[in-house]
N, C-alpha and C positions, 0 to 999 in steps of 0.2 A: 737724415739718412732715409733712404727709400725703404718703406715697410711693405713687404710683399703681401702679407695677409690682409692688411688694411686696404691695399690697392685692389686686390681681388674682390674684397667685400664691396668696394665702391663700384667696381665694374659690374658686379652681379645686380646691384641696385639699379644701375643705369641701363643694364642690358648689354648684349653683345652685338648690337646692330652694326653691321658692315665692318667688323674688325678686320677681316681678311682683305676687304677692298682697299684699305689704306696701303697695304703692301703691293697689291696688284698693279697700281699705277707704274711703279718702277719696273716691274716685270714686263709689262706691255711696252713701255717706252723704250726699254733696252733693245727691243727688236729681236736680236739673236741671242738673248738671254746671257749677256755678259761678255761676248766676244768684242774685242776692241782692237783697232789698228792704230799704232802710234804714228800719227802724221802731224803731231804738234810739237810743243816745246815744254820745257820745265823751268821753273824758277824756284829759288830757295826762299821760303817764307820767313816770318819774323823769328821763329824758334828753330830754324834749321830744317824743317820739313820741306820736302820737295813736292811741288804741286804741278800737275800736268794741265796744260791749257791749249786751246787752238783759237786762232783768229782768222776770219775770212772777210773779204770786202774792204771797202774804204768808207769814210764818212763818219757821222756821229756814232760813237760806240754804244752798243747795247750788250749787256752781260746777261746771259741766260743761266739760271741756277737750277740744277736738277733736283729730283726728289730722292726719297730713301731707296738705297741700293741701286740707284741709277748712275749715270756718268755723263760726261759731256757729249758723247756720241748719241745719247738718247734723243737729243734735240734734232738731229739730222733727219729723222724719220717724220718730222712734223711739217705741216704746211707753213707754219710760222717762220721756221728757219729760212726757207726759200723766199718767202714774201719779204722778210726783212732785208735780205741781200738785194732783191729786186728793187726795193724802195731806196736803196743807196746807203744802208747802214753798215757799219763795221760790226760783225757779229762775233762775240767772244764767248766761248764755252770753256768750262773747266771741270775737272774731276775733284769734287770736294775731298778733303783728307779722309782716308779710310775707304775710298772708292776708286774704281777705275785704275789708272796708271799712277795715281798719286801715292805718296807714302802712306802706310797704314800703321801708325804707331800703336803699341800695345800697352800704353799707360793711360789711365783715365784722365790725367791732368792735360793730356795733349788735345782733348776735345772740350775743355772747359774755358771759361772766361772769354767767350766770343771768338774762339780760335778760328772758326770757319769764316766769319765776317772779316776778321783781320787778314786772312789769306787773300780774300778778294780785294781788300784795300791795298795790300802789298802788290797784288797783280796790277792794279791801276797805276801804282807808282812805277813799277817795272816798265810798263808800256807808255809812260809819260802822259797819262790821260788826265786832263784837267776837269772834265765834266762828262758824265755818262748817264744813260738810262739803264734800268735793269728790270728783269722779269724773273720771278720765282714761281715754281709750281709745287704744290703739296709741301713737303718738308723744305723745299727751296724757298718758299715764301716765309717760313719762320726765320731763316737766315737773312732774307731780304729785309724783314722788319728790323733786325738789328742794324743793318746798314743804314736804314732810314734814321735811326737814332744816332749812329756813330760817325757817318761819313758825309762831310759837307760837299764832296764832289758829286754825290748822287743827286740827280735832278728828278726825272719822272720815274715812277715805279709801278709795276703791275703785280699785284698779289693774286696769284691764281690758285684755285682749288683749296682755299683755306678759309676756315671760319674763325670764330673768336676763342675757341677752346685753348689754344696755345698760350693765351695770356695767363693761364693758371700754372705756376711753377711746379705744382704737384699734379699735373695732368695725368689721370689714371691710365689713359691709353699709352702714353710715352713710357710710364713706369712698367706697365705690363710687357711692352715690347722689350724693354731692357732685361727684365727677368727671364723672359722666354729665350732670348739670345744668350744669356748667361747660363742656360741649362736647367732652369726651373721648369716644372711641369705646368704648361699652359696649353690645354688641349686645343683651344681655339686658334692658337698660333703654330701648331705643329706643322701645317703645310708651309708656312713661311720659313721656319727653321730648316725644314727638309730641302726646300728650294734653294735657300742660301748655300747649304752644303753641296747640293747637286751642281750648282753653278760655279762652285769653287770660289765663292766670295769669302771675305775675311770676317767670320762671324764675331770674333772678339772685338775687332775694330768697330764693327757696326753696333755692337752692344755698347761700347764706350761712347759712340756718337749719340746714342739715345740717352745715355746717362748724363752726358754733358750738354744735351740739346737746350738752347736758351729759351727763355720765355721773355716776352716784352709786356710790361704792365700796361693796364689801361691808362694810367697816368702818363706814362712815357708816350704812348700812342697819341694821346691828346695834345701833345706839344709838337707833333710833327707838322711842318708847314708844306712839305713837298706835295705836288699833285700826285694822287694815287688812284689807280683804277683797281677796284676789287672785283675780280671776274671769276665767275663760278658756273658750273653746269647747273641747269635747272633741276636736275635730279641728284644733286650732290650736297649732302649734309654730313659727310663723313667726319669732318673736323669742326663741327659746330656751325653756327649761322654766319655766312659770309655777309649778309646784310647787317647783322649786329656788329661785325668787325668794321664795316665801312662807317658806321655811325660813331665809332671811336676815333676816327681820323678826321681832322677838321677840313681837309681839302680832298676828300675822297669822293669818287663816283662809283656807284654800285651797279653792276650789270650782270645779266645771266645770258647764257647761250645754251642751246640744246645739248644735253649730254650728262653722263655720269662721271664720277671722279676719275675712273681709270682712263678715259679716252677723250675727255673734253679738250685737253690741251692740244690734241692732234687735229682738231677740226678746222675747216675753213672759216667758220663763224667766229671761233676763238681768235684766229689770226687777224681777221678783219677788224675786230674790236681793238686789238692791241695796236695795229698799224694806225688806225684812226686816232687813238689816244696819243700815241707818240708824235703824230703829225700836227696836233693842235698847238697853236702858239699861246 
């Protein structure tokens, strides 16, 4: 069980460095702060939840996985989205459950047991995809790590904006976000909660997504054979050390580009590294 008092004590020991920055990625990436046009499709996932997705282009599929409070539309403001299409990829985005136009169940069980990774696996089956590459950023990288463990269809993966902290199933930051979203008093996250309310996002669904957010153990990561690029801004340590994370993956390459957590994924340098990595044989 999540213990709020113990978590806050751990946070105070570690300090509150960049707590709010973790949230700002999805705020900035959303562009117009939550507005979204339905120009895609829906599929019914393994447990009856409807998931919204969009696909553009032809060629080898690349799935882009958004961060906390984001949605599939978030990617369309990035250089990467355009560059992938120009390079001849089929670019697939989706709204993770609890976000965007996808269903937002209000039961904690709906976000547990790798539900979000299973949604993506179901999407690949719906689209008859036999092999794909994927990129996650921030919280999206946490879901991507689960796909690396679970899905044999996944080939190359880019873990963006993520360090090794998520390997801890009792990650204090995750637990603190959950409690703040459930209404507990967490002064450092009051701006986050206010923004979620102002944007009309589903606060309870987001709380449950934090509660059920998976971790991937160091032992599991050590068994992954896929080629992985761990790509991070040179001023981004919001989620622990990306270099340390890369050392846990047997076939990982670690690179940095200029930037902080909030905006690195939008840069031309970030896109160039991803395109180069996917193009390598």
